[in-house]
DRENKE-553979 format. One record per residue: residue in one letter; x, y, z of N, C-alpha, C in turn. Coordinates in steps of 0.001 Angstrom, whole numbers, plus 500000, padded with zeros to 6 digits. Layout:
BEGIN
AXYZXYZXYZ ...
This chain:
BEGIN
M500764498800500033499805499920499859500946500911499856 F502163500863500679502768502367501040503326502686499354 G503782501776498750504099501718497212503692502265496288 L502463501603496571501293502277495253501099504025495729 R501155504288497408501003505628497413502206506563496567 S503199506277497337504383506951496951504267507152495034 R504187505970494635504187506549492985502866507326492366 A501833507311492875500657508181492810501310509608493134 A502066509927494202502745511277494738503512511609493336 A504158511030492585505238511179492234504811511260490757 F503749510362490645503009510740489320502448511957488850 A501708512450490321501090513783490064501995514984490315 A503211514466491072504122515980491056504803516243489633 L505103515464488848505237515205487434504324516155486791 A502819515329486767501846516154485870502211517685486420 L502126518165487837501919519514487553503413520204486983 F504438519166487277505633520235486814505321520221485069 S504804519254484693504693519290483157503715520354482756 A502467520486483613501588521474483266502289522784483399 T503134523213484125503709524573484042504258525484483115 P504333526378482847505156527063481873506725526705482269 A507397526473481508508834526325481508509527528008481492 R509558528456482283510097530146482504511500530212483076 A511945529105483840513121529491484259514095528898483078 T514367529577482092515329529084481070516521530204480787 W517557529284480169519042530332480168518934530641478626 V519666531728478442520017532204476927521043532812477027 E522157532889475838523189533875475669523258534098474427 T523383535603474346523598536517472877524587536776472634 R525340536903471695526840537738471214526337538148470131 I526646539516469621526536540203468286527809540057467840 K528437539429466668529269538960465965529622539577465195 S529138540692464260529290541279463278528109542920463032 H528626543541462706527342544437462392527611544981460958 T526542545452460026526990546094458836525749547007458482 A526312548603458456525091549540458016525485549833456531 V524154550496455973524493551102454647523809552251454649 V524694553588454577523872555082455174523694555702454071 D522409555906453566522099555860452511521424557417451989 V522270558417451693521899560107452115521168560680450755 D520578561451450326519917561971449660520343563292449220 R519943564369448576520846565371448371520061566720449545 K519003566195450098518210567157451299518831566631452538 G520046565635452563520299565557453828519558564273454826 V518920563618454299517945562434454950518582561129454526 A518601560492455624519681559225455269518549557702455550 R518573557254454675517871555791454807519080554905455581 V518748554200456680519948553671457617519440552163457311 S520151551327456515519596549910456513521165549060457561 E520288548391458545521572547716459210521336546064459234 E522293545203459326522278543976459845523238543450460559 V522758542709461820523350542465462782523067540744462739 L524496540047462809524813538950463107524676538327464411 L523695537766465145523444537451466472523798535976466355 A524686535722467387524795534358467903524072533575469416 V523223532605469069522020532815470183522794531448470879 R522365531037472049522891529898472863522012529505474024 G521245528401473920520261528220474701518831528878474221 G518344529484474697516627529803474468515525528871475346 P514101529439475246514009530727473706514613531943473986 L515234532617472791515184533977472809513699534450472207 R512953535480473002512293535891472548511797537733472220 S513169538254472916513286539807472332514624540200472995 F515448541447472179516517541747472795516491543200472337 E517580543925473249517441545557472845518561546154472164 I518650546829471350520134547443470395520251548715471286 A521022549569471638521632550415472620522110551532471287 G521966552716471577522633553763470930521927554188469625 G520804553789469066520491554174467853519895555873467595 D519701555928466703519289557579466389517963557862466799 P518264559326467451516810559398468645515767559905467456 D515600560067466372514847560895465297514325559627464489 A514821558211464946514487557320463827513274557077463681 V512653556752462335511530556299461820511393555269461353 L510969554139462026511269552921461761510557552434460300 E510609551642459361510275551084458552509978549491458968 E508417548851458261508166548007458362509004546930457641 G509105545652457629509313544450456980510886543994457789 A511156544262459167512237543800459594511923542066459774 T513093541077459874513248540290459604514386539556460579 A514251538369460547515457537538461362515678536407460494 T516876535979459722516964534695458761517894534282459700 P517714532609459534518710531879460375519998531545459462 V520972531407460097522141531013459314522340529355459161 V522079529095457929522157527465457357523056527267456461 R523762525904456467524781525373455210524080525278454046 F522292524515454316522246524032452984520634524773453311 G520059524897451727518739525355451642518825526934451762 T517327526900451919517048528373451835516694528658453218 P516576529631454316515749529458455445514395529950455234 T513806530314456057512387531238455957512434532310457015 P512711533692456728512860534805457302511720534624458560 I512377534964459715511268535222460899511110536875460977 P509439537026460956509177538560460846509439539259462471 L510310540387462507510032540839463658509124542137464241 T509355542544465280508645543906465807509323544859466505 I509844545963466147510663547009466326510427548295466761 A510133548240468239510007549785468673511124550812469179 R511199551830469110512230552985469714511669553442470995 Q512542553112471714512481553524472906512588555379473113 D512655556230474205512748557567474096514605557975474437 D515191556835474820516766557155474598517077556731473449 G516561556563472092516858555583471137517073554379470971 T516945553414472056517279552156472268515915551829471365 L516729550722470559515573549817469942515549548536470394 R513957548368470988513464546999471422513081545752470292 I513558544919470029513171543851468761512612542649469491 E511174542038469361510396541131469542510294540097468774 I510847538956468559510824537981468062509275537452467524 E508643537542466595507201537264466186507116535701465961 R507239534695467282507191533494466910507101532923467963 D505904532030468150505822531637469522506619531061470257 K507862530051469605508670529380470273509947529894470554 G510008531465469644511163532341469913512288531611468889 L513419531742469546514930531100468825515545530267469814 F516124529547469226517004528649469905518647528622469438 T519409527741469951520699528020469751521340528072467911 G522063528871467736522311529025466335522973530722465892 G522862530856464493523143532312463977522035532739463512 Y521665534130463694520624535033462788521125536189462646 V520272536390461336520864537682460734519675538510460831 F519447539700461537518584540200461918518927541917460780 R517406542316460059517893543225459378516586543915459216 F516893545178459385515772546236459875516270547804459044 A515476548817459107515822550265458332515070550904458758 Y515595552299458771514920553298459468515510554779458658 R514594555283458886515110557231458341515198557967459305 T516301559094458840516715559863459901517305561184459334 E517148562166459974517261563630459254518702563953459478 L519948563175458980520996564225459335521721565237459442 L520922566148458206521366567790458035520745568206459152 T519543568169459496518702568571460237519567568523461749 R519986567118462214520041567685463399522134567315463315 D522376568533462657523850569302462241524683567780461880 R524600566492461617525190565561461469525964565647460082 I525492566605459118526022566914458151526246568434458183 R527651568923457977527873570349458179528973570739457234 R529135572091457403530540572252456793531857572283457881 R533009571773456969534259571846457963535436572404456633 G535593573477456905536191574120455857535399574744455061 T536530573909453610535390573976452186535062572667451653 A534541571670452964534264570269452322532964570115453324 A532440568824453093531214568862453701531489567475454479 E531212567522456088531233566395456901530282565657457234 I530025564484457206529037563725457513529519562665458729 E528494562771459391528739562280460815527482561172461120 W528018559892461293526822558755461562527344557700462829 I526614557764463817527043556762465017526261555893464888 G527355554655465084525837553436464981525703552663466421 P525252551846466629524474551819468125525886550828468830 R525657550962469861526789550547471217526029548671471605 F527388547839471480526906546842472029527994546665473464 A527254545746474307527685545238475160528605544725475839 D529254543657474511530234542751474674531380543144473521 G531087544400472782531796544802471704531364543877470251 I532152543948468981532216543366468178533419543046467635 D534007542117466589535078542013466052535122542745464842 V533946542878463878533822543595462621532356544485462436 A533064545795462395531879546593462365532078547092460755 K531106547409459993531726548013458584530105549035458422 T530325549846457420529667551154457466529657551588455940 I528665551515455112528582552064453845527808553023453172 F528563554183453065528125555854452938527420555545451167 R526619556151450922526054556061449633525564557331449905 L526400558055449034526200559612448507525736560043447175 P525039561289446742524991561739445445526601561725444710 S526242561623443539527555561959443290527860563192443067 A528982563216442814530333565091442621531628565033442124 P531816566023441953533324565949441114534285565215441771 V534315565375442961535317564907443952534411563648444732 A535278562243445046534760561548445480534782561351446832 P534370560905447939534085561153449394535695560769449600 T535853560818451234537009560072451614536804560039453258 L537552559137454138537703559097455880538171560670456264 A537606560830456825538218562084457453539468561942458505 A540311562652458089541751562401458725542396563807458942 G541892564073460454542595565395460579544241565582461116 P544137566819461622545871567014462121545382565803463447 S547014566017464155547268565441465315546160565419466727 G545202564231466729544757564543467878542867564955467348 E543059565136465992541412565684465642541148564265465017 D539532563901464838539360562278464761539472561241465103 A540135561222466519540700560320467188539621559143467774 E538352559737467829537381558877467772537015558067466700 L537582557667465756537346557317464462537997555873464753 G539170555706465725539732554535465686540458553837464728 S540489552847464406541189552117463462540345552099462021 A539715552805462045538639552627460699539575552838459127 F539364552132458393540046552792457248539254552276456150 V539778552466454847538735552648453622538680551085452922 S537321550660452855537900549687452217537712549421450702 A536883549905450061536358550167448796535745551692448673 V536373552347447324535194553525446642534548552768445469 R533242553214444920532854552439444044531391553451443261 H531029553309442153530359553933441605529042552968441216 V527675553376441960526600552433441802525491553473440988 D524977553260439686524410554479439293524534555792439465 D523700556893439936523982558043440039524258558239441724 K524937557041442264525586557362443458527390557036443955 V527606557497444672529109556664445073528989556232446263 E529583555081446394529953554429447656531007554233448348 L531286554610449559532591554746450592532142553818451375 E533268552600451490532872551476452063534410551686453195 L533626551438454835534419551621455802534652550488456270 V535552550185457308535585548833458086536450549039459225 R536000548701460570536705548495461892537231547386462197 P538257546908462628538375545860462637537931545295464390 H537676546664465036537480546005466379536537547155466688 V535503546969467827534801547970468543534649547652469881 A535207548421470596535234548028472078534014547951472754 K533785547361474106532618546946475064531854548504475413 G530735548616474923530169550217475133530313550541474771 E531210550658473666531827552059472688530751552254471229 P530657553363471341529536553946469990530779553978469082 A530127553699467753530995553419466681530664554892465896 V531952555737466119531544556806465032532215557029463761 W531693557024462771531947557117461325531830558401460861 R532869558860460215532652560294460098533492560526458315 I533322561222457462533635561393456054533646562527455809 L534517562983454682534589564138453679533830564435452415 A532866564757452252532697565097451138532603566079450262 D532167565819448944532459567324448181530808568000448302 P531186569626449107529669570011449437528490570268448358 K528856570062446464527962570023445649527487568494446020 S527311567820446880526633566296447001525462567010447727 F525143567821448157523853568611449077523291569833448820 D522327569621448404521227571038448182521894571935449532 G521566571749450748521481572755451596522787573355451862 L524013572759451364525556573657451388526237574006450041 A526221575528450360526833576188449340527934576014448718 D528072576269447628529774575878447350530800576692447145 A531857576760448548532630577605448998534303577541447970 G534208576639446937535640576902446071535778575240446030 P537658575418445831537679573950445747537637573210446793 S537561571928446800537142570820448032538669570570448491 P539092570724449289540311570146450156540767569177449798 I539536567992449595540155566617449389540883566518448180 A540355567116447126541300566796445913542877567383446291 E542608568396447072544242568801447096544955567874448034 R544241567362448983544945566203449524545213564957449203 A544147564747447884544629563284447119545557563594446433 S545710564652445532547016564997445307548517565102445856 R548163565316447282549824564947447802550057563536448508 V548724562775448290548470561458449162550004560597448367 V549698560870447154550746560060446322552456560680445797 P553404560042446352554452560791446588554850561150445155 I555132559867444285555840560246443024555175561641442222 E554105562281442359553826563168441847554198564703442241 R554707564348443309555735565663443634557046565589443431 P557753566329442633558916566353441963560131566019442897 A560054566834444216561268566674445174561227565270446034 E560015564802446157559650563581446735560134562473445470 R559764562641444391560424561498443939561567561650443699 V562622562501443625563820562466443442564688561859444596 A563804562298445449564645561734446929564425560165447296 W563196559504446332562922558218446375563921557472445319 L564260558550444305564975557819443149566348557986443693 G566770558887444459568540558788445070568500557470446291 G567503557777447312567425556358447711567333554879447257 A566644554945446224566742553664445582568303553568444936 L568779554410444613570283554509443695571349553883445086 L571261554565445810572006554628447294571657552979447261 V570505552547447709570533551211448401571131550050447119 A570646550346445896571023549666444647572952549376444983 L573551550800444842575319550904445210575739550087446361 L575039550373447482575461549727448989575016548193448975 Y574038547956448154573961546258448339574961545750447233 G574987546286446210576269545857444995577337545886445674 A577545546553446737579169546639446955578994545474447955 L578213545365448819578298544575450258578723542956449720 L577619542959448370577426541677447465579036541409447104 G579369542459446200580765542160445747582173541851446688 L581907542054447709582627542097449052582462540670449438 K581257540430449631581021538936450004581474537839449355 W581521538067447924581831537195446905583480537312446919 R584539538113447011585723538171446840586161537717448460 W585817538042449234586461537373450474586276535927450489 F584763535082450104584744533893450176585286533256448954 Q585743534027447695586668533368446840587840533084447268 R588275534179447953589834534191448438590208532768449535 D588604532717450498588713531638451395588736530212450735 A587680530227449998587549528844449351589005528782448459 Q589484529731447737590601528810447169591867528557448082 A591519529134449351592805528958449884592658527403450762 S590894527089450349591069525789450963590960524594449809 G591230524911448537591333524194447752590052523831447154 A588820524970447051587661524866446225587425525942445629 R586446525913444731586054526860443936584572527382444457 P584215528818444391582731529192444812581812529025443704 R580496528777444245579377528649442853579048529281443154 A577373529811441953576309531067442587575174530094442138 L573984530450442855573046529325442888572509529873442070 V572137530878441077571309530672439768572839531713438973 L572712531155437774573429531752436857574676532214436846 P575887530903437066576903530785437800578259531199436652 R577904531256435644578635532038434324578669533541434699 L577758534391435262577417535595435145578600536226435781 P579189537316435068580553537995435838579819538565437029 L580906538801438163580756539532439459580205540766439261 A580503541526438428580410543065438349579062542955438098 L578324542438437022577600542605436214576052541698437421 R576564540837438224575914540317438944575250540862440453 A576585541684440834576113542652441988575214544013441580 A575609544352440042574696545242439707572944545074439538 L572831543685439002571202543550438676571046542896440249 S571882542260441133570995541959442475570759543625442927 G571664544622443097571284545714443673570440546157442962 S569847546690441669569219547127440924567724546443441262 A567617545215441326566827544484441922566074544748443021 L566618544865443844566347545532445287565676546701445375 A566655547796444457565952549091444512564820549072443979 G564554548327442706563173548298442362562085547655443038 A562429546778443816561303546316444959561097547663445924 L562124548641446211561961549436447333560956550428446571 L561313550856445430560311551927445059558966551369444410 I558867550165444149557321549598443909556949549145444971 G557568548964446090556770548592447407556489549806447657 A557357550900447922557106552612448421555881553119447784 L556222553246446473555190554368445815554356553260445040 G554676552662444265553320551338443662552194551033444356 D551706550492443810550425549602444125550448547767443991 E551589547675443686552252546096443216552937545518444242 P552325544944445299553346544228446156553759542884445891 S553291542510445068553389540813444338554664541725443135 V554620542291442799556153542457441752556881542970442827 A556946543857443444558017544370444762558675542909445137 A557676542129445495558361540707446484559015539607445529 A558465539696443887559411538997442853560755539849442746 L560856541387442865562099541509442899563061541206443810 L562544541277445256563220541081446140563775539717446107 L563070538437445850563004537029445314564305537142444403 L564240538252443525565503537852442052566720538172442766 S567021539649443615567708540020444218568452538733444895 M567760538361445840568449537202446824568855536425446006 S568481535839445129568886534804443994570036535128443594 L570430536147443142571361536534442446572510536508443625 A572007537047444600572897537329445897573659535785446425 A572449534580446493573442533398446969574456532654446399 L575080532106447285575775531111446870575677529648447196 R576164528677446228575826527643446623577288526950447675 A577312525555447469578427525177447961579514524472447575 P580733525075447658581851525210447177582361523869446399 E582866523839445228583141522922444711584645522463444832 L584882521342444836586309520872445316587292520862444057 T588208521476444146589202521257442798589995520432442918 S590261519690442050591078518307441782592593518844441682 S593659519059442243594793519227441575595784518341442413 P596789517945442148597842517091442760598665517815443395 R599097517450444849599608517723445772601689517927445183 A602001518905445422603753518987445627604243518187446614 P605342517911445441606077516453446560606339516816448039 G606558516376448733606702516280450095607240515407450943 R608056515225452006608305514255452691607822514404454023 W607527513277455323606981512835455952608320513141456750 F607548513866458190608674513828459357607887513686460805 A608582513058461529607927512855463173608259514422463410 L607140514756464310606955515858465353606632515638466571 T606930516253467494606575516364468982605248516750469007 D604510516238469982603160517061470412602947518227470736 Q604141519345470775604042520525471068603817520756469829 E604488520582468900604840520907467349603222520488466730 A603084519587466919602010519023466251600338519084466591 F600320519424467491598853519610468315598804520973468958 A599942522201468683599845523379469327598490523878468917 A597749524949469523596409525265469732597000526144468281 G595957526476467211595782527459466143594661527686465979 S594753528542465301593305529264464524593183529991463008 E592431529800462316592415530234460998591668531644460724 K592145532468460441591650533773459939591202533967458785 R589596533519458456589184533909457092588867535377457059 R588779535838455601588414537230455272586956537181455419 G586247536199454795584520536359455058583873536050456762 R584961536197457584584214536150458635583447537238459246 W583507538399458401582650539241458707581091539314457817 L581087538435457115579657538366456826579701536981456795 D579811536400457648579787535205458216578620534488459493 L577243534379459334576618534023460757576991533239461563 G577775532190461085578251531379461887579372531911462592 E579981533040462457581004533625463320580690534540464304 R581296534923465375580980535884466318580698537470465580 V581908537613465048582088539147464274580594539273463265 G580522537987462693579776538018461287578098538202461781 F578071537534463323576700537561463932576256538605464230 A577612539522464847577428540608465423576765541865464217 S577763541718463028577207542658462039575871542463461443 F575554540819461664573829540505461098573111541442462011 A573338541317463320572518542089464473572478543254464326 L573292544067464017573190545293463733572708545544462536 L572811545210461487572207545937460340570440544872460315 L570258544392460987568644543782461257568224544541462450 S568848545232463615568146545930464054567870547386463587 G568466547635462341568575548915461823567023548754460655 F566863547754460592565275547347459705564434547230461026 V564550546882461681563488546440462660563212548041463372 T564401548926463617563962550189464091562909550944463078 G563877550714461978562999551348460852561391551167460846 G561475549893461154560138549189461049559079549457462053 V559611549734462689558929550316463885558730552361463832 V559661552888463901558921554443463324558210554340462410 L558292553579460978556988553512460330555916553264460321 A555693552524461630554442551808461748553496552737462498 A554043554060463057553387554824463484552537555784462245 H552938555909461535552455556565460040551898555799458709 S552393554456458904552108553650457366552195552136457955 P551141551426458662551853549669458769551954549104457307 Y551683549420456275551953548725454978553205548773454821 H553884550343454555555235550630454378556389549756456028 S555997550034457016556278549294457967556767547533457834 L555704546975457000555451545736457197556640545502455951 G556459546275454635557420546165453662558869546070454074 L559169547317454968560362547258455076561224546186456103 L560115545496456901560774544460457491561040543129456696 L560129542946455774559784541753454571561339542078453935 A561686543548453593563010543609452926564124542938453668 S564170543200455306565247542580455320565824541144455321 A564995540196454570565300539128454274566624539032453056 C566532540493452513568056540537451696569270540077452259 L569445540198453743570642540224454485570961538507454646 L569818537555454372570041536325454437571163535670453320 P571007536273452001572126535457451259573311536177451480 I573477537610451882574767537731452564575451536741453618 F574694536875454607575133536502455605574938534687456252 A574052534190455489573551532864455608574156531768454709 T574877532118453228575310531364452201576433531831452179 G577530530887451378578562531325451287579570531266452437 R579152530434453605579767530557455159580946529416455213 G581882529688456044582903529067456710582751527282456442 S581462527143457320581865526031457574581122524637456299 G580859525814455310580617524799454032581872524695452979 L583244525232453409584451524955452890585098523685453149 P586128523524452473586492521976452678587379522218454149 V587600520764454605588067521005455829589410521055455664 D590308521884456565591400522012456659592193520892457498 R593193520039456278593470518845457009594605519152457955 V595344520353458403596192520809459611595355521023460806 L594613522084460442593930522555461691592871521681462340 F591970520876461760591193520306462194591995518854462685 A592813518190462211593422516804462167593976517069463625 R594657518243463706595303519158465586594192518246466289 R593461519204466260592276518309467582591566517326467646 F591447516909466439590750515186466027591705514461466731 L592823514378466171594288513389466512594384513456468123 S594801514744468460595004515045469678594409514222470660 R593001514270470553591811513691471734592057512230471119 L592303511815470004592418510405469618593970509720470411 K595025510634470435595788510230470953595785510115472680 S594968510791472955595043510898474411594165509541474985 R592947509498473909592169508071474344592813506510474153 L593815506633473226594344505671472925595199504935473904 G596007506212475044596507505915476273598185505639475643 A598405504238476534600096503696476378599205502274476213 R599737501804475220599574500183474518600749499489474857 R601082498640475288602567497857475687603150497299474227 G603955497614473499604658497162472380604138498609471342 L603628499642471691603427500178470600603406501806470720 K604253502300470192604705503595469994603846504522469055 V603422505496469395602409506551469069603339507971468829 V603601508308467349603847509515467202603191510335466216 A603571511927466118602633512560465560603640512832464251 W602689512927463132603205512249461989602726513565460939 A603649514204460159603332515402459312604246515441457859 R603645515865456827603803516182455670604292517423455223 I605498517739454839606266519128454433606110518707453022 P605682519628452525606021519903450808607626520349451032 E607882520056449481609232520832449424609488522096448799 G610210523028449800610485524204449880609539525018450569 L608844523854451518607558525256452445608064525008453864 E607843525482454708608263525034456476606622524872457145 K606051524809456728604367524424457058604054523059456635 P603150522229457669602924520841456572601684521081456123 D601354520348455249599927520494454562598931519076455092 E599515518349455906598754516942456299599480516721457790 T598717516333458483599053515780459914598147514418460250 R598988513773460521598273512257460943599466511857462153 I598666510580462759599425510105463803599994508773463445 L601382508345463917601858507196463248601696506103464642 L601617505119464397601567503671465053602626502718464708 R603827502551465819604735501666465201605190500654466179 P604420499502465650604419498389466409605850497970466561 S606094496933467779607470496325468047607050495031468339 L605403494706468621605036493076468525604084493173467327 G603651491658467278602330491673466982602850490720465345 V602029490770464578601885489622463660603273489767462569 D604320488956461847605094488942461033604618489835459901 G605822491249459236605429491891458027604513493059458298 L604282493321459626602971494684459924604349496113460140 A604004496704459167605587497862459203604679499017460448 A603275499536459654602831500755460512601451500919460395 V600735501576461385599700502104461158599103503464461442 E599009504311460542598513505321460566597326505797460567 V597256506826461152595550507607461374595490509003461098 G594559509489459808594175510738459231592801511401459191 V592896512285458303591455513000458135591637513264456765 E590782512666456396590158513599454868588633513995454617 Q588599514775453629587525515797453399586486514903452500 L585129514717452562584550514259451692583006515401451034 P582369515579450306581428516446450121580447516125450485 S579365517032451038578377516324451307577076517601451009 L575779517308451597574562518408451219574738519769451721 A575577519693452644576141521060453627577329521722453154 G578471521144452038579490521408452005580683520483452009 F581070520381452545582330519427453215582155518797454610 S582647517578454619582601516982455965583921516067456411 A584344516073457517585251515239457484585201513784458013 M586219512950457540586143511069457830587494510856458324 P587603510258459410588932509661459889588997508493459111 F590304508166458781590182506971458193592125506280458953 V591959505028458539593314504112459204594049503518458178 L594842504060457838595684503267456852596734501998457460 V596838500786457188597766499663457582598676499185456555 R599920498984456852601282499121456161601678497672456191 A601706496735455443602119495151455684603450495026454507 R604161494357454852605161493798453449604191492838452434 E604710492595451551604244491724450516604511490589450979 G603859489574450970603653488153451234604138487778452685 S603664488845453437603693488262455003602472487963455495 Q602524487288456789601387486869457752600409488272457755 A601054489357457862600065490501458217599301490695456941 E600087490490455799599063490749454627598176489842454565 A597641488662454848597028487870454704596368488113455299 L596305488582456700594977488726457872594259490039456877 L595261491073456341594584492099456190593510491939454889 A594197490811453980593631490362452733592202489862452896 A592018489451454080590533488820454368589370490133454567 H590282490990455026589256492239455593589154493116454617 A589920493482453430589873494793452996590567494330451504 R590324495197450374591227495185448978592566495836449355 L593502495360448845595070496024449125595313496764448124 Q596304497624448606596772498355447031598505498485447183 R598949499282446520600152499451446815600448500675447304 G601900500443447976602107501440449193603013502260448553 R604032503075449884604943503697448929606283502841448129 A606769501815449095607412501083448184607183499998447321 A607966499337446709607628498273445775606743497188446532 D607656496731447558606858495336448438606000495783449544 E605463496855449463604453497151450642603078497475449975 R602081496639450894601099496613450284600064497272451805 V599160497986451219598058499226451979596859498461452183 A596217498571453426594800498495453469594093499777454151 I592800500110453621592209501366454045591106501434454869 F590855501411456393589686501106456846589292502699456921 K587757502541457104586922503931458054586292503367458985 P585790504085460128584946504174461202583512503991460505 A582439503645461137581209503446460792580861505137461054 L581366505772462416581114507512462671582336507844462632 A582305509243462208582998510332461943583908510502463392 S583708509707464486584126510484465946585371509859466590 V585731510324467614586879509589468182586739508345468927 A585467508414469593585167506524469973585168505924469289 E584196505732467891584525505017467029585757504560466292 T586670505656466075587953505670465544588856504911466402 A588816505217467925589418504528468839588903503112468636 L587709502720468672587338501242468634587789500558467466 L587902501198466175588420500454464941589791500471465395 L590893501031465603591893500619466089592393499297466800 D591156499390468090591498498544469014591418497068468458 E590282497208467642589938495847466564591362495739465522 L591401496716465142592582495949463959593664495825464821 L594562496316465714595847496012466801595264494565467250 R594071493917467807593910492709467932593910491596467239 L593444492141465912593485491288464642594856490960464562 L596034491867464608597178491745464035597965491459465407 G597380490793466434598407490137467333598850490992468650 F598235491982468834597908492829469960597015492146470893 A597495491757471729596382491054472720596124492120474078 S597050492731474350596536493701475320595735494890474463 A595653494996473361594549495799473004592823495948472996 G592712494338473542591498494357473586590546494641474838 A591333495767475336590070496257476906589029497097476134 A589240497955474843587977498675474293587152497591473815 T587571496736472729586303495899472359586285494641472745 R586199494688474382585430493880475176584005494654475884 R584324495951476035582980496820476135581902496471474647 R582470496475473798581594496813472425582478496170471849 A582289495189470696583029494773469626582377494737468425 P582078496148467844581345496052466501582594495415465314 A581611495305464178581824494537462939583005495962462493 M583990495184462167585223496022461287584204496708459984 V584413497994459834584234498402458527585309498962457940 S585399498568456278586235498770455676585762499291454601 R586569499765453846586323500698452767587167501202452110 L587603501056450759588648501122449902588726502828449284 G589049503458449777589433505157449466589685505329447560 V589094505539447358589102505746445581589221507267445373 A590063507508444604590167508834444189590369509872445604 S591085509478446725590816510183448092592443510633448281 P592421511699449249593843511846450033594393511244450423 A593789509816450965594344509195451975594770507747450945 Q595305508079449204596002507281448501597375506789449350 A597166505444449359598606504648449824599800505152449391 A599863505086447995600917505171446852601443506877447207 S601001507527447121601326508868447361601112509495448494 S601007508724449491601089509224450676602119508934451752 
């Protein structure tokens, strides 16, 4: 019995709740964009057509208000709200709009169920007396037209107003007075000017309107557009329009041409200096520089064309209205200035002799002073030069941003012309110095090898005839133990071409007498070639990785193979497969080395 009574009470409560109107609902609205067309006739009467994109969440929405309308607005019939749908043609929903005393427009949705989650475009229109309300007035010798849009509690991201005026000799333009004047116009800019029948349309856009801020729209027009304003002589709009285009003023035109000529000369001189320095550094390293495009073009002509293309990009970007052409000229200038990885020149080395050196003589710290380090992004002094020039571009862009964001952005994009000068033709792309690089690599390898019983490790250098400085450095391992016929083991560094230029690769030469046990052991792992002497055979081995650790492991394995039992300490940790590769057309050629 108790269960039946509980169920009856629950059903009665549910029926009562269902019969009660659902008034405790939630709804959120946000106006996403606003577009107004202010169509003004010659008598100063404007017909304002507004479109409001409203986003609704929850519901139902039955009414809402728009604050800040014109106080004398005479509303027209036919206001509608159209749902935003992806497919099909939606049916407009009728609206009822009433103007309150403060000008606020109250909009009622004429649909019983109201509006629910989605987007809706509200369209309505009214008439207002702009001339009577002093919204059309004289400003100097021009006619100033002002219209204040509605206020939105949450602000909006995009606001657009189109002024449609009677045709006149001078087209309307956005009001932009002296410093501090027309500040309430915010970030409004002219989007388009077009003629439609006997009217001229000026389209203005504001990217953002703040919360509760009334959007002020103000333009200047020719007084001849309206019957109520007398003609007071030439319009200042035409005079200002003639001053907007700098190319029409001879003094400024000469200044721009002079600046472009200076840019062409400076950039051409900088490019020529870069190429001269890199050419000398490449020749000293046994390589030949190469251009990215048109490699056979003479340097003088290349520098002139690159500088002229950059100057042309400056003129067209600053004075013209073709940013795509300016960008194409900038890319052409950069392409002519860019360098590829240098090409290694194949020239035989001069005769020379090998000498034993002390560690101090062979591995003394040394550095190579390259001429092109001032224009190399990888060098400290080159990075400082690049940062200094780039800061000049950035400073100029910041200064221009207050006057012309377009020219500021163009100047910042033009800073890309520094990349071919500082980021191509770098020292890291030159062939490896077989003395300076080998000093650092071989000194670390010699320290890692340490003391080996029955093994003597000395520095080994080749000095060309008639010179005092070596052109190659190696370390020589002379065994007093091991298999019969083992003559010497040499470790050196050679240079190999790569995508970024050149890379260093260590190699190991094992020399043995012909017909000996050492030759038989080496023949099982590598192809042999003739050495310095007629009865000498040489095997060339290379580690899997160009590192000191891998080279030391390869040496330990070779020494163990050749009878050095004490050399197995490192190979017990890791015994990699021996990597052997015969050097073909390599600086490590055994017969000439």
